[in-house]
BAFI-3210 file (N, C-alpha, C; in Angstrom, 3 decimals, decimal comma, padded with zeros to 6 digits):
// residues 256
n [1|2|3|4|5|6|7|8|9|10|11|12|13|14|15|16|17|18|19|20|21|22|23|24|25|26|27|28|29|30|31|32|33|34|35|36|37|38|39|40|41|42|43|44|45|46|47|48|49|50|51|52|53|54|55|56|57|58|59|60|61|62|63|64|65|66|67|68|69|70|71|72|73|74|75|76|77|78|79|80|81|82|83|84|85|86|87|88|89|90|91|92|93|94|95|96|97|98|99|100|101|102|103|104|105|106|107|108|109|110|111|112|113|114|115|116|117|118|119|120|121|122|123|124|125|126|127|128|129|130|131|132|133|134|135|136|137|138|139|140|141|142|143|144|145|146|147|148|149|150|151|152|153|154|155|156|157|158|159|160|161|162|163|164|165|166|167|168|169|170|171|172|173|174|175|176|177|178|179|180|181|182|183|184|185|186|187|188|189|190|191|192|193|194|195|196|197|198|199|200|201|202|203|204|205|206|207|208|209|210|211|212|213|214|215|216|217|218|219|220|221|222|223|224|225|226|227|228|229|230|231|232|233|234|235|236|237|238|239|240|241|242|243|244|245|246|247|248|249|250|251|252|253|254|255|256]
n.u [067,737|067,392|066,128|063,849|062,928|062,062|058,513|056,823|055,178|052,176|052,623|055,720|056,368|055,426|056,813|059,261|059,162|058,882|061,397|063,182|062,280|063,527|065,828|066,354|064,048|062,096|059,967|059,364|056,104|056,562|059,141|059,113|057,019|058,548|060,826|059,740|058,621|055,669|052,650|051,737|049,356|048,965|051,120|050,724|048,009|049,365|050,997|048,579|047,549|050,262|050,023|047,662|048,020|049,907|052,513|053,497|053,901|051,669|052,081|051,902|052,147|053,894|055,220|056,317|058,536|057,133|057,620|059,402|057,242|055,894|056,918|054,581|052,897|054,784|055,364|053,173|053,604|054,923|054,409|053,231|055,764|058,018|057,283|057,402|060,177|061,186|060,686|062,204|064,486|063,913|064,279|066,995|067,245|068,140|067,131|067,621|069,222|070,572|069,338|069,587|066,946|066,583|064,621|062,206|060,383|060,472|061,671|059,849|057,736|059,526|059,567|056,926|056,752|058,301|057,331|055,087|056,647|057,703|059,944|062,293|064,409|066,542|065,299|066,993|066,134|065,309|063,081|059,825|056,818|058,438|059,078|056,585|055,261|057,063|056,184|054,366|055,046|055,381|057,548|059,665|062,135|061,890|064,140|063,791|066,006|066,780|066,548|066,353|063,376|062,203|059,757|058,646|059,512|059,295|060,691|063,719|066,545|069,730|072,769|072,332|071,113|072,990|075,109|074,126|073,748|076,423|076,968|076,340|075,687|075,418|074,310|073,325|072,258|069,731|069,110|066,807|067,383|067,635|068,395|070,156|073,414|076,363|078,582|077,346|074,670|072,294|071,258|068,441|068,319|070,308|070,512|069,397|071,300|073,467|072,562|072,240|074,336|075,370|074,445|075,431|078,303|078,199|076,825|077,575|077,043|075,874|072,432|071,003|068,023|066,497|064,241|063,548|062,733|065,083|067,311|069,894|069,776|070,390|071,264|071,704|073,717|076,293|075,700|077,415|080,423|079,792|081,336|081,045|078,446|076,863|074,889|072,290|069,101|066,510|063,485|064,029|066,583|069,296|070,525|073,827|075,407|075,377|075,161|077,592|079,422|078,073|078,932|082,084|082,333|082,267|079,531|076,454|073,425|070,166|067,347|064,188]
n.v [072,519|071,082|067,857|067,265|064,542|063,847|064,204|067,135|069,383|071,387|074,189|073,986|073,310|075,576|077,823|077,089|077,253|080,073|080,754|079,420|081,207|083,733|083,105|082,285|084,110|083,383|080,755|077,784|075,522|073,006|072,220|072,956|071,071|068,241|069,060|068,777|066,073|066,368|066,700|068,602|070,241|070,095|072,105|074,255|075,320|075,954|078,033|079,557|080,120|081,874|083,729|085,201|085,650|088,275|087,415|086,561|086,664|085,978|083,813|082,761|079,344|079,480|081,120|084,604|086,552|088,259|091,848|092,929|091,703|093,635|094,676|094,043|092,089|089,901|089,615|087,803|085,674|081,993|082,167|081,276|079,768|081,879|083,268|081,742|081,718|084,328|084,703|082,717|084,186|086,708|085,907|085,921|088,548|091,068|093,494|096,584|096,222|097,063|097,509|096,780|096,505|095,634|096,322|094,647|091,184|088,770|090,122|091,864|090,431|089,665|092,687|092,663|090,239|091,454|093,652|093,014|091,612|093,543|094,684|096,797|098,433|099,651|100,307|100,333|101,411|101,253|100,471|100,907|099,882|098,033|100,059|100,830|098,751|097,923|100,678|100,096|098,713|100,006|100,387|100,621|102,124|104,043|104,627|105,647|105,472|107,671|108,956|107,918|106,658|103,648|102,575|100,276|098,549|099,531|100,832|103,157|103,910|104,661|107,050|108,972|107,421|105,195|106,762|108,105|105,365|104,738|106,575|105,390|102,969|099,647|096,526|094,064|093,178|092,611|091,184|090,407|088,454|087,927|085,465|082,517|081,201|079,304|080,874|083,282|085,287|086,791|089,256|090,866|093,610|096,176|098,837|097,829|096,058|097,459|098,859|096,559|095,751|097,868|097,931|095,159|095,977|097,691|096,784|094,775|091,558|089,916|088,935|086,429|086,693|083,930|081,910|078,213|078,498|080,371|078,973|077,698|079,865|082,387|085,442|088,771|090,379|089,567|089,905|089,513|087,694|084,556|084,110|086,626|086,356|085,741|084,274|082,173|082,097|079,663|078,084|075,049|072,460|073,517|071,889|069,426|070,396|073,600|073,536|072,985|074,199|076,991|075,930|075,976|078,422|079,211|080,007|079,992|078,033|077,921|076,656|076,480]
n.w [001,949|004,964|006,152|008,251|010,932|012,435|014,262|014,531|016,515|014,915|016,114|016,570|013,970|012,554|013,807|013,193|010,466|009,825|010,672|008,555|006,940|007,647|007,219|004,423|002,982|001,215|000,566|-000,849|-000,836|-001,693|-001,162|002,041|002,365|002,093|003,587|006,220|006,292|005,401|004,412|001,376|001,659|004,477|004,832|003,206|004,902|007,158|006,343|005,538|007,975|009,486|007,796|008,422|010,476|009,975|009,945|007,719|004,075|001,846|-001,332|-004,287|-004,669|-002,464|000,305|001,919|003,750|005,859|006,461|009,312|012,173|014,567|017,546|019,799|018,450|018,431|021,008|021,640|020,692|021,452|023,919|026,366|026,835|026,495|028,912|031,054|030,921|031,380|034,098|035,148|034,864|035,927|039,116|039,057|039,889|042,607|045,370|045,188|042,456|039,816|036,475|033,218|030,399|027,015|024,184|023,314|022,639|023,837|026,658|027,309|028,583|030,459|031,977|032,706|034,683|036,485|037,243|038,520|040,797|041,464|042,998|044,948|042,318|039,676|036,510|033,476|030,244|026,504|025,193|024,761|025,178|027,364|029,028|029,945|031,127|033,357|034,681|035,831|038,522|041,381|042,785|041,107|039,406|036,538|033,608|030,645|027,781|025,669|021,877|018,400|017,382|016,699|014,894|014,684|016,558|018,643|020,260|021,161|018,987|017,968|017,998|019,802|021,820|022,401|023,090|025,518|027,021|027,219|029,382|031,781|034,454|035,044|036,773|035,570|032,276|030,271|027,786|024,664|021,589|017,657|017,085|018,173|017,449|017,444|017,407|018,237|020,098|017,630|015,324|013,449|012,735|012,480|013,833|016,421|017,393|017,965|020,277|022,185|022,402|023,735|026,055|027,043|027,519|029,549|031,474|034,356|034,578|031,691|029,895|028,076|026,723|025,526|023,515|022,152|019,658|018,575|018,273|016,135|014,413|011,772|011,696|010,582|011,610|014,042|017,542|019,957|020,921|022,515|024,851|026,393|027,644|030,022|031,131|029,569|029,136|028,747|027,190|026,466|026,522|024,184|021,742|020,888|019,850|020,011|022,758|023,627|022,393|024,142|026,890|026,418|025,914|028,295|029,328|031,444|031,569|031,871|032,007|031,774]
ca.u [066,865|067,649|064,835|062,989|062,760|061,208|057,391|056,905|053,665|052,109|053,317|056,606|056,722|055,304|058,020|060,793|059,224|059,554|062,843|063,826|061,973|064,171|067,323|065,586|062,980|060,846|059,886|058,120|055,690|056,873|060,362|058,428|056,403|059,722|061,409|059,018|057,415|054,317|051,594|051,709|048,109|049,031|052,258|049,404|047,115|050,676|051,218|047,547|047,601|050,698|049,454|046,391|048,737|050,832|053,838|054,240|053,345|051,329|052,395|051,448|053,035|054,513|055,182|057,589|058,693|056,689|058,332|059,720|056,560|055,756|057,021|053,260|052,420|055,986|054,902|051,933|054,352|055,672|053,920|054,079|057,401|058,801|056,900|058,820|061,614|061,120|060,544|063,841|065,385|063,815|064,912|068,207|067,490|067,855|066,287|068,943|070,382|070,528|069,560|069,370|066,485|066,323|063,456|062,078|059,280|061,411|062,017|058,461|057,265|060,238|058,826|055,511|057,327|059,096|056,082|054,250|057,384|058,198|061,287|062,923|065,294|066,535|065,260|067,345|065,216|065,065|061,933|058,357|056,188|058,993|058,763|055,276|055,463|057,964|056,063|053,398|055,548|055,361|059,055|060,810|062,483|062,149|065,105|064,073|066,844|066,573|066,791|065,300|061,577|062,129|058,585|057,867|059,831|058,861|062,387|064,826|067,851|070,586|073,966|071,591|070,542|074,096|075,934|073,188|073,940|077,256|077,153|075,973|076,959|074,347|074,654|072,932|071,879|069,141|068,305|066,557|067,666|066,499|068,866|071,338|074,152|077,549|079,173|076,863|073,264|072,288|069,896|068,113|068,512|071,701|070,365|068,738|072,117|074,226|071,867|072,041|076,433|075,893|073,789|076,550|079,333|078,161|076,666|078,280|076,757|075,225|071,570|070,811|066,682|065,801|063,291|064,133|062,721|065,763|068,485|070,327|069,050|071,932|070,959|072,380|074,683|076,415|075,979|078,767|081,011|078,944|081,893|080,444|076,888|077,100|074,136|071,370|068,019|065,651|062,748|064,645|068,232|070,014|071,659|074,909|076,953|075,009|075,184|078,473|080,040|078,008|080,109|083,395|082,551|081,671|077,984|075,605|072,148|069,061|066,421|063,102]
ca.v [072,249|069,942|067,227|067,242|063,594|063,593|064,468|068,058|069,818|072,191|075,215|073,750|073,813|076,831|078,352|076,570|077,847|081,443|080,266|079,360|082,156|084,655|082,610|082,507|085,343|083,038|079,164|076,890|074,717|071,389|072,393|073,043|069,291|067,537|068,985|068,196|064,944|065,930|066,572|069,800|070,631|070,642|072,812|075,661|075,398|076,356|079,177|080,737|080,591|082,687|084,886|085,696|086,489|089,108|087,119|086,781|087,482|084,339|084,007|081,651|078,485|079,827|082,354|085,185|087,043|090,150|093,017|092,015|091,728|094,603|093,795|093,509|091,273|088,800|089,010|087,036|083,978|081,379|083,163|080,482|079,447|082,984|083,595|080,901|082,123|085,807|084,237|082,230|085,893|087,339|085,659|086,470|090,346|091,478|094,240|097,267|096,090|098,460|096,157|097,153|095,944|096,608|096,559|092,912|090,366|088,173|091,070|092,456|089,253|089,960|093,574|092,210|089,940|092,761|094,689|091,865|091,623|095,153|095,198|098,049|098,193|100,614|099,642|101,176|100,293|101,532|099,856|101,503|098,627|097,828|100,993|100,743|097,903|098,658|101,618|099,275|098,169|101,492|100,780|100,362|103,132|103,368|104,871|105,352|106,231|108,712|108,222|107,829|105,923|102,514|102,317|098,680|097,738|100,182|101,195|104,088|103,597|105,671|107,727|109,283|105,828|104,701|107,801|108,009|104,035|104,610|107,046|104,408|101,621|098,038|094,928|092,703|093,778|091,426|090,912|089,599|088,177|086,906|084,227|081,960|080,357|078,831|082,424|084,514|085,834|087,174|090,358|091,105|094,762|096,392|099,638|097,043|095,263|097,965|099,038|095,302|095,687|099,340|097,374|094,314|096,635|099,016|095,999|093,946|090,607|089,872|087,410|086,575|085,598|083,011|080,321|077,225|078,787|081,100|078,055|078,002|080,880|082,933|086,590|089,869|090,203|088,526|091,119|089,364|086,211|083,767|084,377|087,960|085,985|085,481|083,321|081,987|081,647|079,244|077,030|073,529|072,609|073,307|070,590|069,313|071,541|074,808|073,541|072,315|076,062|077,484|075,487|076,294|079,748|079,600|080,442|079,055|077,637|077,844|075,920|077,683]
ca.w [003,280|005,765|006,049|009,715|010,657|014,141|014,148|015,620|016,522|014,415|016,616|016,338|012,583|012,320|014,174|011,803|008,831|010,169|011,038|007,374|006,103|008,136|006,411|002,962|002,614|000,642|000,384|-001,585|-000,461|-002,024|-000,152|003,190|002,964|001,697|004,700|007,291|005,982|005,833|002,920|000,732|002,134|005,688|004,608|002,579|006,376|007,931|005,810|005,784|008,875|009,468|006,754|009,017|011,817|009,703|010,085|006,081|002,855|000,927|-002,371|-005,501|-004,039|-001,182|001,489|001,766|004,886|005,625|007,255|010,626|012,940|015,220|019,431|020,565|017,845|018,272|022,294|021,639|020,038|022,170|025,178|027,356|026,754|027,034|030,465|032,135|030,309|032,516|035,462|035,616|035,052|037,235|039,914|039,356|039,954|043,953|045,543|044,888|041,345|038,645|035,073|031,553|029,338|025,891|023,678|023,033|022,626|025,649|027,568|027,643|029,177|031,743|032,476|033,366|035,436|037,149|037,846|039,720|042,306|042,205|043,904|044,542|041,952|038,706|035,705|031,878|028,628|025,329|024,965|025,579|025,882|028,489|030,405|030,345|031,992|034,278|035,435|036,666|039,605|042,166|043,850|040,219|039,170|035,042|032,968|029,310|026,255|024,613|020,842|017,348|017,628|015,565|015,720|014,547|017,359|019,984|020,580|020,435|018,934|017,257|018,613|021,120|023,248|022,539|024,088|026,688|027,530|027,781|030,529|032,613|035,127|035,506|037,702|034,627|030,969|029,859|026,068|023,658|020,194|016,417|016,745|018,626|017,237|017,833|017,328|019,400|019,455|016,158|015,491|011,877|012,748|013,130|015,151|017,598|017,755|018,949|021,642|023,188|022,609|024,590|027,351|027,407|027,932|030,561|032,664|034,961|033,418|030,377|030,230|027,289|026,916|024,070|023,034|021,711|018,080|017,783|018,139|014,910|013,514|011,843|011,026|009,684|012,664|015,081|018,767|020,512|021,197|023,755|025,865|026,534|027,774|031,299|031,159|028,245|029,705|027,337|027,835|026,195|026,109|022,775|020,396|021,553|019,341|020,591|024,391|023,827|022,282|025,417|027,948|026,322|026,632|030,013|029,419|031,964|030,573|032,731|031,137|032,669]
c.u [067,400|066,547|064,850|062,823|061,865|059,761|057,213|055,154|053,684|053,156|054,924|057,195|056,305|056,674|058,922|060,801|059,023|061,026|063,604|063,372|063,010|065,855|067,163|064,781|061,928|061,337|058,877|057,464|056,294|058,585|060,237|057,964|057,498|060,425|060,915|058,279|056,109|053,433|051,860|050,125|048,535|049,929|051,128|048,530|048,342|050,625|049,990|047,471|048,718|050,769|048,355|047,270|049,721|051,555|054,613|053,475|052,787|051,267|051,851|052,508|054,417|054,682|056,326|057,426|058,018|057,532|058,493|058,159|056,406|056,109|055,895|053,002|053,358|055,871|053,797|052,664|055,332|055,167|053,962|055,269|058,147|058,175|057,458|060,119|062,094|060,863|061,561|064,582|065,011|064,097|066,063|068,661|066,946|067,499|067,939|069,763|069,511|070,260|068,598|068,269|066,279|065,503|062,840|060,622|059,395|061,258|060,539|057,529|058,263|059,843|057,896|055,821|057,643|058,254|055,488|055,260|057,373|058,822|061,633|064,400|064,961|066,728|065,497|066,702|065,221|063,103|060,807|057,467|057,030|059,022|057,604|054,806|055,826|056,749|054,847|053,965|056,268|056,529|060,238|060,804|062,818|062,743|064,566|065,058|066,431|066,645|066,007|064,533|061,997|060,860|057,862|058,398|059,795|060,052|062,970|065,918|068,930|071,940|073,302|071,279|072,194|074,728|075,407|073,373|075,111|077,845|076,868|076,064|075,448|075,227|073,999|072,274|071,131|068,650|067,879|067,666|066,879|066,825|069,979|072,016|075,594|078,730|078,616|075,270|073,326|071,006|070,030|068,475|069,728|071,377|069,922|070,074|073,299|073,597|072,442|074,015|076,546|075,632|074,992|077,657|079,263|077,595|077,657|078,076|075,320|074,313|071,401|068,966|066,117|065,285|063,726|063,546|063,862|067,145|068,686|070,379|070,180|070,944|071,796|073,953|074,447|076,593|076,940|079,181|080,009|080,038|081,386|079,084|077,595|075,643|072,558|070,094|066,830|064,567|063,222|066,268|068,125|070,706|072,966|075,557|076,655|075,419|076,846|079,475|079,752|078,721|081,361|083,744|082,495|080,416|077,257|074,138|071,382|067,945|065,274|062,333]
c.v [070,925|069,234|067,012|065,772|063,003|064,352|065,367|068,246|070,881|073,596|074,969|073,976|074,798|077,847|078,116|077,067|079,377|081,213|080,463|080,329|083,667|084,335|083,075|083,509|084,910|081,656|078,916|075,656|073,572|071,356|072,053|071,168|068,451|068,184|068,386|066,800|064,669|066,761|068,716|070,789|070,846|071,863|074,250|076,043|076,166|077,984|080,246|081,113|081,850|083,691|085,819|086,390|087,690|088,821|087,094|086,914|085,758|084,707|082,847|080,637|078,584|080,790|083,612|085,546|088,061|091,076|092,377|092,486|092,682|093,546|093,549|092,441|090,065|088,416|087,929|085,667|083,358|082,158|082,430|080,294|080,946|083,764|082,946|081,266|083,602|085,491|083,718|083,472|086,431|086,886|085,914|088,147|090,383|093,125|095,255|097,201|096,927|097,485|097,255|096,295|096,199|095,933|095,236|092,274|089,844|089,331|092,132|091,506|089,709|091,435|093,570|091,480|090,713|093,220|094,245|091,946|092,816|095,347|096,307|098,195|099,611|100,471|100,839|100,353|101,375|101,228|100,383|101,096|098,566|098,891|101,218|100,047|097,977|099,610|101,033|098,910|099,588|101,719|100,942|101,866|103,105|104,719|104,982|106,069|106,982|108,694|108,204|106,403|104,690|101,992|100,954|097,473|098,389|100,396|102,785|103,318|104,742|106,514|108,039|108,044|106,096|105,728|107,812|106,638|103,969|105,655|106,263|102,795|100,867|097,113|094,390|094,105|092,160|092,235|090,032|089,190|087,360|085,970|083,522|081,257|080,418|079,876|083,120|084,445|086,736|088,238|090,610|092,894|095,745|098,158|099,117|096,376|095,941|098,482|097,852|095,412|096,807|098,993|096,532|094,859|097,408|097,953|094,590|091,991|090,530|088,697|087,740|085,736|084,687|081,606|079,626|077,549|079,697|080,002|078,428|079,077|082,042|084,256|087,858|089,919|089,882|089,996|090,951|088,049|085,775|083,850|085,853|087,523|085,697|084,043|083,891|081,283|080,858|078,701|075,777|074,257|072,754|071,838|070,562|069,971|072,974|074,594|073,532|073,709|076,673|077,228|076,208|077,564|080,512|080,212|079,726|079,072|077,701|077,935|076,062|076,278]
c.w [003,865|006,308|007,663|009,876|011,881|013,729|014,980|015,066|015,624|014,846|016,366|014,935|012,453|012,536|013,093|010,303|008,707|010,067|009,558|006,533|006,376|007,251|004,364|002,360|001,850|000,469|-000,552|-001,042|-000,513|-001,292|000,957|003,269|002,537|003,300|006,066|007,589|005,810|004,247|002,552|001,066|003,695|005,528|004,015|004,003|007,090|007,627|005,660|006,975|009,647|008,540|008,056|010,238|011,599|009,728|008,813|004,891|002,183|-000,643|-003,372|-005,304|-003,211|-000,200|001,175|003,177|005,195|006,413|008,570|011,570|014,275|016,990|019,846|019,921|018,053|020,334|022,499|021,458|020,926|023,725|026,135|027,929|027,184|028,560|031,441|031,922|031,506|033,812|036,005|035,913|035,822|038,473|040,265|039,649|041,653|043,908|045,498|043,635|040,678|037,087|034,215|030,782|027,665|025,343|022,816|023,345|024,299|026,692|027,962|028,608|031,145|032,615|032,913|034,584|036,853|037,904|038,719|040,888|042,832|043,567|043,784|043,923|040,405|037,167|034,008|030,855|027,730|024,714|025,195|025,914|027,360|029,055|030,344|031,219|033,188|035,253|035,973|038,636|040,500|043,011|042,607|039,561|037,385|035,071|031,607|028,362|026,081|023,128|019,207|017,731|016,284|015,859|015,683|015,915|018,444|020,590|020,052|020,228|018,569|018,428|019,733|022,060|023,156|023,795|025,608|027,487|028,030|028,919|032,001|033,279|035,240|036,430|036,432|033,544|030,823|028,487|025,343|022,281|019,136|016,747|017,994|018,203|017,961|017,875|018,153|019,118|017,951|016,466|013,804|011,873|013,441|014,041|016,643|018,243|018,513|019,959|022,602|023,250|023,315|025,674|027,699|027,989|029,089|031,600|033,160|034,513|032,455|030,498|028,538|027,183|025,834|024,293|022,058|020,258|017,706|017,943|016,679|013,934|013,446|010,727|010,734|010,594|013,870|016,602|019,553|020,622|022,602|025,082|026,691|027,373|029,027|031,951|029,874|029,193|028,548|028,206|027,187|025,934|024,545|022,902|021,230|021,137|019,919|022,173|024,467|023,645|023,858|026,185|027,869|026,676|027,864|030,475|030,476|031,099|031,987|031,620|031,764|032,357]
res [m|v|r|v|r|t|q|i|s|r|h|d|r|q|e|q|i|l|a|e|m|r|v|n|a|a|v|r|i|g|d|l|a|a|r|f|g|t|s|t|e|t|i|r|r|d|l|d|m|l|s|q|k|g|l|i|n|r|t|y|g|g|g|s|l|s|l|e|p|g|m|r|e|r|h|r|l|l|a|d|e|r|r|r|i|a|v|a|a|a|a|g|i|e|t|g|d|v|v|m|i|d|a|g|s|s|t|l|h|l|a|n|v|l|a|g|l|n|r|r|i|v|a|i|t|n|g|l|a|v|a|e|a|l|g|k|g|s|q|i|r|v|v|v|c|p|g|e|l|n|a|p|q|g|a|t|v|g|p|e|t|l|t|f|l|g|r|l|n|a|d|l|a|y|f|g|a|s|g|l|t|a|e|g|p|t|e|a|e|s|g|m|a|w|v|k|r|a|m|i|e|r|a|g|r|a|v|l|l|a|d|h|g|k|f|g|v|r|m|l|e|v|v|c|p|l|a|d|l|h|t|v|v|t|d|r|a|p|d|d|r|l|a|e|a|l|r|a|a|g|t|a|i|v|v|a]
***
């Protein structure tokens, strides 16, 4: 583990603990205390709080990652930051646009913002909660992808979803990811990754919505290279290495 030398907030520390668990699955209290330069009792309280939220399983002397939390539960994490990201992302959508929006917590915030703006657009999504939120905008035509239900993610996935998306064209694709590295956005679930790729391929511009907690997080699959991204909308500027990789790829960074 790399030691964190600067003081961070409890909220950010817990986000980084979750990020660590996505990579290592299980962690020890002593290791986390050394990494964050804090007491073991502080880490115990962090793990207890994460366990109460259903995000991890408490174990003797540490904790292990719970099953990927459902999309509605993740929607409540970093809510203020993700809403800022959603507002900034929505500014790029004009009346008459066709947009693809994948299932996810960040994109659910985007759907809520778009419903409030109620522009005349066509929105194509594989996210059930995203479709429900978009449907509150009377001028938004909502097209829901068919496919196999991924219940924890509230999404349709699989061959039918990909075939359906392959017949459509869009001006923009908005999607989230489990992480973002210099290689590109990363995703924990293969089925979700393939839907993101299909949307990116069929859209004129691909826009990633990624809060700062996703920076440096490497999950199972790289969704696409950074060069495939037109824009990354985030709540905090990335570190120098990631920022340089994005610039080299020609990807714009919008900090909400």
